[in-house]
mmCIF file of the N, C-alpha and C atoms, coordinates in Angstrom:
data_MODEL
# 
_entry.id   MODEL 
# 
loop_
_atom_site.group_PDB 
_atom_site.id 
_atom_site.type_symbol 
_atom_site.label_atom_id 
_atom_site.label_alt_id 
_atom_site.label_comp_id 
_atom_site.label_asym_id 
_atom_site.label_entity_id 
_atom_site.label_seq_id 
_atom_site.pdbx_PDB_ins_code 
_atom_site.Cartn_x 
_atom_site.Cartn_y 
_atom_site.Cartn_z 
_atom_site.occupancy 
_atom_site.B_iso_or_equiv 
_atom_site.pdbx_formal_charge 
_atom_site.auth_seq_id 
_atom_site.auth_comp_id 
_atom_site.auth_asym_id 
_atom_site.auth_atom_id 
_atom_site.pdbx_PDB_model_num 
ATOM 1   N N  . MET A 1 1  ? 95.398  232.577 10.840 1.00 0.00 ? 1  MET A N  1 
ATOM 2   C CA . MET A 1 1  ? 94.646  231.617 10.038 1.00 0.00 ? 1  MET A CA 1 
ATOM 3   C C  . MET A 1 1  ? 93.384  231.194 10.783 1.00 0.00 ? 1  MET A C  1 
ATOM 4   N N  . LYS A 1 2  ? 92.380  230.900 10.021 1.00 0.00 ? 2  LYS A N  1 
ATOM 5   C CA . LYS A 1 2  ? 91.153  230.359 10.601 1.00 0.00 ? 2  LYS A CA 1 
ATOM 6   C C  . LYS A 1 2  ? 91.405  228.907 10.994 1.00 0.00 ? 2  LYS A C  1 
ATOM 7   N N  . LEU A 1 3  ? 90.694  228.445 12.022 1.00 0.00 ? 3  LEU A N  1 
ATOM 8   C CA . LEU A 1 3  ? 90.866  227.075 12.502 1.00 0.00 ? 3  LEU A CA 1 
ATOM 9   C C  . LEU A 1 3  ? 90.617  226.078 11.373 1.00 0.00 ? 3  LEU A C  1 
ATOM 10  N N  . LYS A 1 4  ? 89.600  226.314 10.555 1.00 0.00 ? 4  LYS A N  1 
ATOM 11  C CA . LYS A 1 4  ? 89.311  225.405 9.443  1.00 0.00 ? 4  LYS A CA 1 
ATOM 12  C C  . LYS A 1 4  ? 90.511  225.327 8.497  1.00 0.00 ? 4  LYS A C  1 
ATOM 13  N N  . GLU A 1 5  ? 91.120  226.463 8.188  1.00 0.00 ? 5  GLU A N  1 
ATOM 14  C CA . GLU A 1 5  ? 92.286  226.485 7.303  1.00 0.00 ? 5  GLU A CA 1 
ATOM 15  C C  . GLU A 1 5  ? 93.456  225.716 7.908  1.00 0.00 ? 5  GLU A C  1 
ATOM 16  N N  . VAL A 1 6  ? 93.656  225.893 9.206  1.00 0.00 ? 6  VAL A N  1 
ATOM 17  C CA . VAL A 1 6  ? 94.731  225.190 9.905  1.00 0.00 ? 6  VAL A CA 1 
ATOM 18  C C  . VAL A 1 6  ? 94.501  223.678 9.832  1.00 0.00 ? 6  VAL A C  1 
ATOM 19  N N  . ARG A 1 7  ? 93.260  223.265 10.116 1.00 0.00 ? 7  ARG A N  1 
ATOM 20  C CA . ARG A 1 7  ? 92.928  221.838 10.082 1.00 0.00 ? 7  ARG A CA 1 
ATOM 21  C C  . ARG A 1 7  ? 93.159  221.265 8.691  1.00 0.00 ? 7  ARG A C  1 
ATOM 22  N N  . GLU A 1 8  ? 92.662  221.963 7.672  1.00 0.00 ? 8  GLU A N  1 
ATOM 23  C CA . GLU A 1 8  ? 92.807  221.475 6.304  1.00 0.00 ? 8  GLU A CA 1 
ATOM 24  C C  . GLU A 1 8  ? 94.271  221.447 5.875  1.00 0.00 ? 8  GLU A C  1 
ATOM 25  N N  . ALA A 1 9  ? 95.050  222.456 6.265  1.00 0.00 ? 9  ALA A N  1 
ATOM 26  C CA . ALA A 1 9  ? 96.470  222.510 5.920  1.00 0.00 ? 9  ALA A CA 1 
ATOM 27  C C  . ALA A 1 9  ? 97.245  221.361 6.554  1.00 0.00 ? 9  ALA A C  1 
ATOM 28  N N  . SER A 1 10 ? 96.747  220.873 7.698  1.00 0.00 ? 10 SER A N  1 
ATOM 29  C CA . SER A 1 10 ? 97.426  219.754 8.360  1.00 0.00 ? 10 SER A CA 1 
ATOM 30  C C  . SER A 1 10 ? 96.964  218.406 7.812  1.00 0.00 ? 10 SER A C  1 
ATOM 31  N N  . GLY A 1 11 ? 96.034  218.431 6.844  1.00 0.00 ? 11 GLY A N  1 
ATOM 32  C CA . GLY A 1 11 ? 95.607  217.196 6.201  1.00 0.00 ? 11 GLY A CA 1 
ATOM 33  C C  . GLY A 1 11 ? 94.496  216.457 6.914  1.00 0.00 ? 11 GLY A C  1 
ATOM 34  N N  . HIS A 1 12 ? 93.835  217.122 7.851  1.00 0.00 ? 12 HIS A N  1 
ATOM 35  C CA . HIS A 1 12 ? 92.767  216.484 8.623  1.00 0.00 ? 12 HIS A CA 1 
ATOM 36  C C  . HIS A 1 12 ? 91.391  216.862 8.097  1.00 0.00 ? 12 HIS A C  1 
ATOM 37  N N  . THR A 1 13 ? 90.478  215.910 8.172  1.00 0.00 ? 13 THR A N  1 
ATOM 38  C CA . THR A 1 13 ? 89.060  216.226 8.072  1.00 0.00 ? 13 THR A CA 1 
ATOM 39  C C  . THR A 1 13 ? 88.598  216.491 9.498  1.00 0.00 ? 13 THR A C  1 
ATOM 40  N N  . GLN A 1 14 ? 87.399  217.017 9.667  1.00 0.00 ? 14 GLN A N  1 
ATOM 41  C CA . GLN A 1 14 ? 86.884  217.191 11.023 1.00 0.00 ? 14 GLN A CA 1 
ATOM 42  C C  . GLN A 1 14 ? 86.859  215.846 11.744 1.00 0.00 ? 14 GLN A C  1 
ATOM 43  N N  . GLU A 1 15 ? 86.412  214.824 11.047 1.00 0.00 ? 15 GLU A N  1 
ATOM 44  C CA . GLU A 1 15 ? 86.285  213.495 11.661 1.00 0.00 ? 15 GLU A CA 1 
ATOM 45  C C  . GLU A 1 15 ? 87.638  212.917 12.062 1.00 0.00 ? 15 GLU A C  1 
ATOM 46  N N  . SER A 1 16 ? 88.637  213.052 11.188 1.00 0.00 ? 16 SER A N  1 
ATOM 47  C CA . SER A 1 16 ? 89.947  212.471 11.519 1.00 0.00 ? 16 SER A CA 1 
ATOM 48  C C  . SER A 1 16 ? 90.597  213.203 12.681 1.00 0.00 ? 16 SER A C  1 
ATOM 49  N N  . LEU A 1 17 ? 90.403  214.522 12.750 1.00 0.00 ? 17 LEU A N  1 
ATOM 50  C CA . LEU A 1 17 ? 90.970  215.281 13.863 1.00 0.00 ? 17 LEU A CA 1 
ATOM 51  C C  . LEU A 1 17 ? 90.293  214.901 15.171 1.00 0.00 ? 17 LEU A C  1 
ATOM 52  N N  . VAL A 1 18 ? 88.976  214.798 15.149 1.00 0.00 ? 18 VAL A N  1 
ATOM 53  C CA . VAL A 1 18 ? 88.239  214.409 16.359 1.00 0.00 ? 18 VAL A CA 1 
ATOM 54  C C  . VAL A 1 18 ? 88.661  213.006 16.803 1.00 0.00 ? 18 VAL A C  1 
ATOM 55  N N  . ASN A 1 19 ? 88.872  212.106 15.869 1.00 0.00 ? 19 ASN A N  1 
ATOM 56  C CA . ASN A 1 19 ? 89.323  210.758 16.235 1.00 0.00 ? 19 ASN A CA 1 
ATOM 57  C C  . ASN A 1 19 ? 90.667  210.814 16.952 1.00 0.00 ? 19 ASN A C  1 
ATOM 58  N N  . GLN A 1 20 ? 91.571  211.668 16.501 1.00 0.00 ? 20 GLN A N  1 
ATOM 59  C CA . GLN A 1 20 ? 92.860  211.810 17.179 1.00 0.00 ? 20 GLN A CA 1 
ATOM 60  C C  . GLN A 1 20 ? 92.689  212.458 18.544 1.00 0.00 ? 20 GLN A C  1 
ATOM 61  N N  . ILE A 1 21 ? 91.854  213.481 18.624 1.00 0.00 ? 21 ILE A N  1 
ATOM 62  C CA . ILE A 1 21 ? 91.599  214.145 19.899 1.00 0.00 ? 21 ILE A CA 1 
ATOM 63  C C  . ILE A 1 21 ? 91.085  213.136 20.918 1.00 0.00 ? 21 ILE A C  1 
ATOM 64  N N  . GLN A 1 22 ? 90.197  212.250 20.483 1.00 0.00 ? 22 GLN A N  1 
ATOM 65  C CA . GLN A 1 22 ? 89.562  211.303 21.399 1.00 0.00 ? 22 GLN A CA 1 
ATOM 66  C C  . GLN A 1 22 ? 90.539  210.296 21.991 1.00 0.00 ? 22 GLN A C  1 
ATOM 67  N N  . THR A 1 23 ? 91.738  210.163 21.443 1.00 0.00 ? 23 THR A N  1 
ATOM 68  C CA . THR A 1 23 ? 92.730  209.296 22.075 1.00 0.00 ? 23 THR A CA 1 
ATOM 69  C C  . THR A 1 23 ? 93.290  209.939 23.341 1.00 0.00 ? 23 THR A C  1 
ATOM 70  N N  . TYR A 1 24 ? 93.081  211.249 23.491 1.00 0.00 ? 24 TYR A N  1 
ATOM 71  C CA . TYR A 1 24 ? 93.584  211.980 24.653 1.00 0.00 ? 24 TYR A CA 1 
ATOM 72  C C  . TYR A 1 24 ? 92.487  212.455 25.598 1.00 0.00 ? 24 TYR A C  1 
ATOM 73  N N  . MET A 1 25 ? 91.335  212.860 25.028 1.00 0.00 ? 25 MET A N  1 
ATOM 74  C CA . MET A 1 25 ? 90.257  213.399 25.855 1.00 0.00 ? 25 MET A CA 1 
ATOM 75  C C  . MET A 1 25 ? 88.938  213.288 25.103 1.00 0.00 ? 25 MET A C  1 
ATOM 76  N N  . GLU A 1 26 ? 87.848  213.507 25.819 1.00 0.00 ? 26 GLU A N  1 
ATOM 77  C CA . GLU A 1 26 ? 86.517  213.451 25.209 1.00 0.00 ? 26 GLU A CA 1 
ATOM 78  C C  . GLU A 1 26 ? 86.278  214.690 24.353 1.00 0.00 ? 26 GLU A C  1 
ATOM 79  N N  . CYS A 1 27 ? 85.788  214.470 23.151 1.00 0.00 ? 27 CYS A N  1 
ATOM 80  C CA . CYS A 1 27 ? 85.390  215.562 22.270 1.00 0.00 ? 27 CYS A CA 1 
ATOM 81  C C  . CYS A 1 27 ? 84.519  214.963 21.176 1.00 0.00 ? 27 CYS A C  1 
ATOM 82  N N  . SER A 1 28 ? 83.279  215.400 21.122 1.00 0.00 ? 28 SER A N  1 
ATOM 83  C CA . SER A 1 28 ? 82.393  214.891 20.077 1.00 0.00 ? 28 SER A CA 1 
ATOM 84  C C  . SER A 1 28 ? 82.631  215.679 18.786 1.00 0.00 ? 28 SER A C  1 
ATOM 85  N N  . LEU A 1 29 ? 82.226  215.091 17.690 1.00 0.00 ? 29 LEU A N  1 
ATOM 86  C CA . LEU A 1 29 ? 82.327  215.790 16.413 1.00 0.00 ? 29 LEU A CA 1 
ATOM 87  C C  . LEU A 1 29 ? 81.523  217.086 16.464 1.00 0.00 ? 29 LEU A C  1 
ATOM 88  N N  . ARG A 1 30 ? 80.334  217.038 17.041 1.00 0.00 ? 30 ARG A N  1 
ATOM 89  C CA . ARG A 1 30 ? 79.482  218.229 17.136 1.00 0.00 ? 30 ARG A CA 1 
ATOM 90  C C  . ARG A 1 30 ? 80.188  219.327 17.938 1.00 0.00 ? 30 ARG A C  1 
ATOM 91  N N  . HIS A 1 31 ? 80.833  218.964 19.054 1.00 0.00 ? 31 HIS A N  1 
ATOM 92  C CA . HIS A 1 31 ? 81.533  219.962 19.862 1.00 0.00 ? 31 HIS A CA 1 
ATOM 93  C C  . HIS A 1 31 ? 82.668  220.593 19.062 1.00 0.00 ? 31 HIS A C  1 
ATOM 94  N N  . TYR A 1 32 ? 83.438  219.758 18.371 1.00 0.00 ? 32 TYR A N  1 
ATOM 95  C CA . TYR A 1 32 ? 84.529  220.305 17.555 1.00 0.00 ? 32 TYR A CA 1 
ATOM 96  C C  . TYR A 1 32 ? 83.974  221.230 16.475 1.00 0.00 ? 32 TYR A C  1 
ATOM 97  N N  . GLN A 1 33 ? 82.888  220.820 15.817 1.00 0.00 ? 33 GLN A N  1 
ATOM 98  C CA . GLN A 1 33 ? 82.287  221.661 14.780 1.00 0.00 ? 33 GLN A CA 1 
ATOM 99  C C  . GLN A 1 33 ? 81.866  223.010 15.357 1.00 0.00 ? 33 GLN A C  1 
ATOM 100 N N  . ASN A 1 34 ? 81.295  223.001 16.552 1.00 0.00 ? 34 ASN A N  1 
ATOM 101 C CA . ASN A 1 34 ? 80.904  224.261 17.191 1.00 0.00 ? 34 ASN A CA 1 
ATOM 102 C C  . ASN A 1 34 ? 82.119  225.145 17.465 1.00 0.00 ? 34 ASN A C  1 
ATOM 103 N N  . ILE A 1 35 ? 83.243  224.539 17.799 1.00 0.00 ? 35 ILE A N  1 
ATOM 104 C CA . ILE A 1 35 ? 84.482  225.304 17.997 1.00 0.00 ? 35 ILE A CA 1 
ATOM 105 C C  . ILE A 1 35 ? 84.930  225.889 16.667 1.00 0.00 ? 35 ILE A C  1 
ATOM 106 N N  . GLU A 1 36 ? 84.953  225.068 15.639 1.00 0.00 ? 36 GLU A N  1 
ATOM 107 C CA . GLU A 1 36 ? 85.419  225.527 14.332 1.00 0.00 ? 36 GLU A CA 1 
ATOM 108 C C  . GLU A 1 36 ? 84.507  226.603 13.750 1.00 0.00 ? 36 GLU A C  1 
ATOM 109 N N  . TYR A 1 37 ? 83.198  226.520 14.003 1.00 0.00 ? 37 TYR A N  1 
ATOM 110 C CA . TYR A 1 37 ? 82.253  227.505 13.485 1.00 0.00 ? 37 TYR A CA 1 
ATOM 111 C C  . TYR A 1 37 ? 82.174  228.748 14.368 1.00 0.00 ? 37 TYR A C  1 
ATOM 112 N N  . GLY A 1 38 ? 82.950  228.785 15.467 1.00 0.00 ? 38 GLY A N  1 
ATOM 113 C CA . GLY A 1 38 ? 82.980  229.951 16.334 1.00 0.00 ? 38 GLY A CA 1 
ATOM 114 C C  . GLY A 1 38 ? 81.833  230.047 17.319 1.00 0.00 ? 38 GLY A C  1 
ATOM 115 N N  . LYS A 1 39 ? 81.079  228.963 17.481 1.00 0.00 ? 39 LYS A N  1 
ATOM 116 C CA . LYS A 1 39 ? 79.962  228.961 18.425 1.00 0.00 ? 39 LYS A CA 1 
ATOM 117 C C  . LYS A 1 39 ? 80.416  228.652 19.845 1.00 0.00 ? 39 LYS A C  1 
ATOM 118 N N  . LYS A 1 40 ? 81.545  227.974 19.986 1.00 0.00 ? 40 LYS A N  1 
ATOM 119 C CA . LYS A 1 40 ? 82.102  227.608 21.293 1.00 0.00 ? 40 LYS A CA 1 
ATOM 120 C C  . LYS A 1 40 ? 83.584  227.926 21.302 1.00 0.00 ? 40 LYS A C  1 
ATOM 121 N N  . ILE A 1 41 ? 84.101  228.169 22.484 1.00 0.00 ? 41 ILE A N  1 
ATOM 122 C CA . ILE A 1 41 ? 85.541  228.341 22.678 1.00 0.00 ? 41 ILE A CA 1 
ATOM 123 C C  . ILE A 1 41 ? 86.031  227.090 23.413 1.00 0.00 ? 41 ILE A C  1 
ATOM 124 N N  . PRO A 1 42 ? 87.102  226.471 22.938 1.00 0.00 ? 42 PRO A N  1 
ATOM 125 C CA . PRO A 1 42 ? 87.565  225.246 23.598 1.00 0.00 ? 42 PRO A CA 1 
ATOM 126 C C  . PRO A 1 42 ? 88.188  225.543 24.957 1.00 0.00 ? 42 PRO A C  1 
ATOM 127 N N  . THR A 1 43 ? 88.201  224.522 25.800 1.00 0.00 ? 43 THR A N  1 
ATOM 128 C CA . THR A 1 43 ? 88.967  224.643 27.037 1.00 0.00 ? 43 THR A CA 1 
ATOM 129 C C  . THR A 1 43 ? 90.442  224.774 26.650 1.00 0.00 ? 43 THR A C  1 
ATOM 130 N N  . MET A 1 44 ? 91.241  225.256 27.556 1.00 0.00 ? 44 MET A N  1 
ATOM 131 C CA . MET A 1 44 ? 92.654  225.416 27.243 1.00 0.00 ? 44 MET A CA 1 
ATOM 132 C C  . MET A 1 44 ? 93.312  224.089 26.850 1.00 0.00 ? 44 MET A C  1 
ATOM 133 N N  . PRO A 1 45 ? 93.094  223.000 27.616 1.00 0.00 ? 45 PRO A N  1 
ATOM 134 C CA . PRO A 1 45 ? 93.726  221.735 27.204 1.00 0.00 ? 45 PRO A CA 1 
ATOM 135 C C  . PRO A 1 45 ? 93.285  221.290 25.804 1.00 0.00 ? 45 PRO A C  1 
ATOM 136 N N  . LEU A 1 46 ? 92.012  221.449 25.478 1.00 0.00 ? 46 LEU A N  1 
ATOM 137 C CA . LEU A 1 46 ? 91.533  221.039 24.165 1.00 0.00 ? 46 LEU A CA 1 
ATOM 138 C C  . LEU A 1 46 ? 92.112  221.938 23.077 1.00 0.00 ? 46 LEU A C  1 
ATOM 139 N N  . GLY A 1 47 ? 92.132  223.223 23.298 1.00 0.00 ? 47 GLY A N  1 
ATOM 140 C CA . GLY A 1 47 ? 92.709  224.140 22.314 1.00 0.00 ? 47 GLY A CA 1 
ATOM 141 C C  . GLY A 1 47 ? 94.171  223.850 22.052 1.00 0.00 ? 47 GLY A C  1 
ATOM 142 N N  . LEU A 1 48 ? 94.922  223.592 23.115 1.00 0.00 ? 48 LEU A N  1 
ATOM 143 C CA . LEU A 1 48 ? 96.344  223.271 22.953 1.00 0.00 ? 48 LEU A CA 1 
ATOM 144 C C  . LEU A 1 48 ? 96.535  221.942 22.233 1.00 0.00 ? 48 LEU A C  1 
ATOM 145 N N  . LEU A 1 49 ? 95.673  220.979 22.515 1.00 0.00 ? 49 LEU A N  1 
ATOM 146 C CA . LEU A 1 49 ? 95.763  219.684 21.841 1.00 0.00 ? 49 LEU A CA 1 
ATOM 147 C C  . LEU A 1 49 ? 95.454  219.831 20.353 1.00 0.00 ? 49 LEU A C  1 
ATOM 148 N N  . ILE A 1 50 ? 94.433  220.587 20.023 1.00 0.00 ? 50 ILE A N  1 
ATOM 149 C CA . ILE A 1 50 ? 94.109  220.834 18.615 1.00 0.00 ? 50 ILE A CA 1 
ATOM 150 C C  . ILE A 1 50 ? 95.323  221.429 17.910 1.00 0.00 ? 50 ILE A C  1 
ATOM 151 N N  . CYS A 1 51 ? 95.949  222.405 18.536 1.00 0.00 ? 51 CYS A N  1 
ATOM 152 C CA . CYS A 1 51 ? 97.124  223.043 17.945 1.00 0.00 ? 51 CYS A CA 1 
ATOM 153 C C  . CYS A 1 51 ? 98.286  222.066 17.800 1.00 0.00 ? 51 CYS A C  1 
ATOM 154 N N  . LYS A 1 52 ? 98.481  221.244 18.796 1.00 0.00 ? 52 LYS A N  1 
ATOM 155 C CA . LYS A 1 52 ? 99.565  220.254 18.728 1.00 0.00 ? 52 LYS A CA 1 
ATOM 156 C C  . LYS A 1 52 ? 99.325  219.277 17.579 1.00 0.00 ? 52 LYS A C  1 
ATOM 157 N N  . LEU A 1 53 ? 98.095  218.785 17.464 1.00 0.00 ? 53 LEU A N  1 
ATOM 158 C CA . LEU A 1 53 ? 97.783  217.819 16.412 1.00 0.00 ? 53 LEU A CA 1 
ATOM 159 C C  . LEU A 1 53 ? 97.855  218.444 15.021 1.00 0.00 ? 53 LEU A C  1 
ATOM 160 N N  . CYS A 1 54 ? 97.568  219.734 14.929 1.00 0.00 ? 54 CYS A N  1 
ATOM 161 C CA . CYS A 1 54 ? 97.619  220.439 13.636 1.00 0.00 ? 54 CYS A CA 1 
ATOM 162 C C  . CYS A 1 54 ? 98.969  221.111 13.393 1.00 0.00 ? 54 CYS A C  1 
ATOM 163 N N  . LYS A 1 55 ? 99.857  220.992 14.381 1.00 0.00 ? 55 LYS A N  1 
ATOM 164 C CA . LYS A 1 55 ? 101.208 221.560 14.287 1.00 0.00 ? 55 LYS A CA 1 
ATOM 165 C C  . LYS A 1 55 ? 101.182 223.068 13.995 1.00 0.00 ? 55 LYS A C  1 
ATOM 166 N N  . VAL A 1 56 ? 100.459 223.788 14.862 1.00 0.00 ? 56 VAL A N  1 
ATOM 167 C CA . VAL A 1 56 ? 100.364 225.242 14.722 1.00 0.00 ? 56 VAL A CA 1 
ATOM 168 C C  . VAL A 1 56 ? 100.459 225.889 16.101 1.00 0.00 ? 56 VAL A C  1 
ATOM 169 N N  . ASP A 1 57 ? 101.004 227.071 16.136 1.00 0.00 ? 57 ASP A N  1 
ATOM 170 C CA . ASP A 1 57 ? 101.074 227.857 17.367 1.00 0.00 ? 57 ASP A CA 1 
ATOM 171 C C  . ASP A 1 57 ? 99.666  228.376 17.685 1.00 0.00 ? 57 ASP A C  1 
ATOM 172 N N  . PRO A 1 58 ? 99.204  228.246 18.927 1.00 0.00 ? 58 PRO A N  1 
ATOM 173 C CA . PRO A 1 58 ? 97.867  228.738 19.278 1.00 0.00 ? 58 PRO A CA 1 
ATOM 174 C C  . PRO A 1 58 ? 97.650  230.219 18.950 1.00 0.00 ? 58 PRO A C  1 
ATOM 175 N N  . ASN A 1 59 ? 98.720  230.998 18.960 1.00 0.00 ? 59 ASN A N  1 
ATOM 176 C CA . ASN A 1 59 ? 98.610  232.423 18.641 1.00 0.00 ? 59 ASN A CA 1 
ATOM 177 C C  . ASN A 1 59 ? 98.286  232.685 17.177 1.00 0.00 ? 59 ASN A C  1 
ATOM 178 N N  . GLU A 1 60 ? 98.376  231.652 16.349 1.00 0.00 ? 60 GLU A N  1 
ATOM 179 C CA . GLU A 1 60 ? 98.100  231.793 14.923 1.00 0.00 ? 60 GLU A CA 1 
ATOM 180 C C  . GLU A 1 60 ? 96.625  231.595 14.585 1.00 0.00 ? 60 GLU A C  1 
ATOM 181 N N  . ILE A 1 61 ? 95.819  231.124 15.543 1.00 0.00 ? 61 ILE A N  1 
ATOM 182 C CA . ILE A 1 61 ? 94.402  230.860 15.298 1.00 0.00 ? 61 ILE A CA 1 
ATOM 183 C C  . ILE A 1 61 ? 93.626  232.167 15.438 1.00 0.00 ? 61 ILE A C  1 
ATOM 184 N N  . ASP A 1 62 ? 93.065  232.652 14.341 1.00 0.00 ? 62 ASP A N  1 
ATOM 185 C CA . ASP A 1 62 ? 92.366  233.948 14.346 1.00 0.00 ? 62 ASP A CA 1 
ATOM 186 C C  . ASP A 1 62 ? 91.253  234.010 15.381 1.00 0.00 ? 62 ASP A C  1 
ATOM 187 N N  . GLU A 1 63 ? 90.476  232.948 15.488 1.00 0.00 ? 63 GLU A N  1 
ATOM 188 C CA . GLU A 1 63 ? 89.324  232.960 16.395 1.00 0.00 ? 63 GLU A CA 1 
ATOM 189 C C  . GLU A 1 63 ? 89.731  233.070 17.862 1.00 0.00 ? 63 GLU A C  1 
ATOM 190 N N  . TRP A 1 64 ? 90.979  232.764 18.180 1.00 0.00 ? 64 TRP A N  1 
ATOM 191 C CA . TRP A 1 64 ? 91.422  232.752 19.570 1.00 0.00 ? 64 TRP A CA 1 
ATOM 192 C C  . TRP A 1 64 ? 92.280  233.956 19.931 1.00 0.00 ? 64 TRP A C  1 
ATOM 193 N N  . LYS A 1 65 ? 92.478  234.871 18.996 1.00 0.00 ? 65 LYS A N  1 
ATOM 194 C CA . LYS A 1 65 ? 93.300  236.034 19.275 1.00 0.00 ? 65 LYS A CA 1 
ATOM 195 C C  . LYS A 1 65 ? 92.543  237.012 20.146 1.00 0.00 ? 65 LYS A C  1 
ATOM 196 N N  . ILE A 1 66 ? 93.278  237.699 21.008 1.00 0.00 ? 66 ILE A N  1 
ATOM 197 C CA . ILE A 1 66 ? 92.696  238.710 21.883 1.00 0.00 ? 66 ILE A CA 1 
ATOM 198 C C  . ILE A 1 66 ? 92.628  240.014 21.116 1.00 0.00 ? 66 ILE A C  1 
ATOM 199 N N  . ASN A 1 67 ? 91.456  240.620 21.114 1.00 0.00 ? 67 ASN A N  1 
ATOM 200 C CA . ASN A 1 67 ? 91.264  241.890 20.422 1.00 0.00 ? 67 ASN A CA 1 
ATOM 201 C C  . ASN A 1 67 ? 91.515  243.048 21.385 1.00 0.00 ? 67 ASN A C  1 
ATOM 202 N N  . GLY A 1 68 ? 91.993  244.130 20.853 1.00 0.00 ? 68 GLY A N  1 
ATOM 203 C CA . GLY A 1 68 ? 92.182  245.326 21.661 1.00 0.00 ? 68 GLY A CA 1 
ATOM 204 C C  . GLY A 1 68 ? 93.620  245.520 22.103 1.00 0.00 ? 68 GLY A C  1 
ATOM 205 N N  . ASP A 1 69 ? 93.864  246.673 22.675 1.00 0.00 ? 69 ASP A N  1 
ATOM 206 C CA . ASP A 1 69 ? 95.193  247.053 23.148 1.00 0.00 ? 69 ASP A CA 1 
ATOM 207 C C  . ASP A 1 69 ? 95.383  246.538 24.564 1.00 0.00 ? 69 ASP A C  1 
ATOM 208 N N  . MET A 1 70 ? 96.386  245.700 24.752 1.00 0.00 ? 70 MET A N  1 
ATOM 209 C CA . MET A 1 70 ? 96.640  245.144 26.092 1.00 0.00 ? 70 MET A CA 1 
ATOM 210 C C  . MET A 1 70 ? 97.818  245.835 26.767 1.00 0.00 ? 70 MET A C  1 
ATOM 211 N N  . SER A 1 71 ? 98.281  246.974 26.224 1.00 0.00 ? 71 SER A N  1 
ATOM 212 C CA . SER A 1 71 ? 99.439  247.643 26.808 1.00 0.00 ? 71 SER A CA 1 
ATOM 213 C C  . SER A 1 71 ? 99.146  248.240 28.177 1.00 0.00 ? 71 SER A C  1 
ATOM 214 N N  . ASN A 1 72 ? 97.865  248.433 28.517 1.00 0.00 ? 72 ASN A N  1 
ATOM 215 C CA . ASN A 1 72 ? 97.499  248.993 29.814 1.00 0.00 ? 72 ASN A CA 1 
ATOM 216 C C  . ASN A 1 72 ? 97.163  247.925 30.842 1.00 0.00 ? 72 ASN A C  1 
ATOM 217 N N  . SER A 1 73 ? 97.392  246.673 30.514 1.00 0.00 ? 73 SER A N  1 
ATOM 218 C CA . SER A 1 73 ? 97.037  245.577 31.422 1.00 0.00 ? 73 SER A CA 1 
ATOM 219 C C  . SER A 1 73 ? 98.055  245.396 32.503 1.00 0.00 ? 73 SER A C  1 
# 
């Protein structure tokens, strides 16, 4: 799922999600929008917090999936 779809499915607007995030760490609305629009990648703590607040597994976020075959890693 796209991050926007995940956020909307959890009943959040961008503003309401950012307000919840800000109880734990700094995150401006503009920064969150850049993450959602694919212009920025969140830090691991922020990405995990977004997933926790939206009640989704981080592996379900399309923008954060690893592309390519990792069987040779």
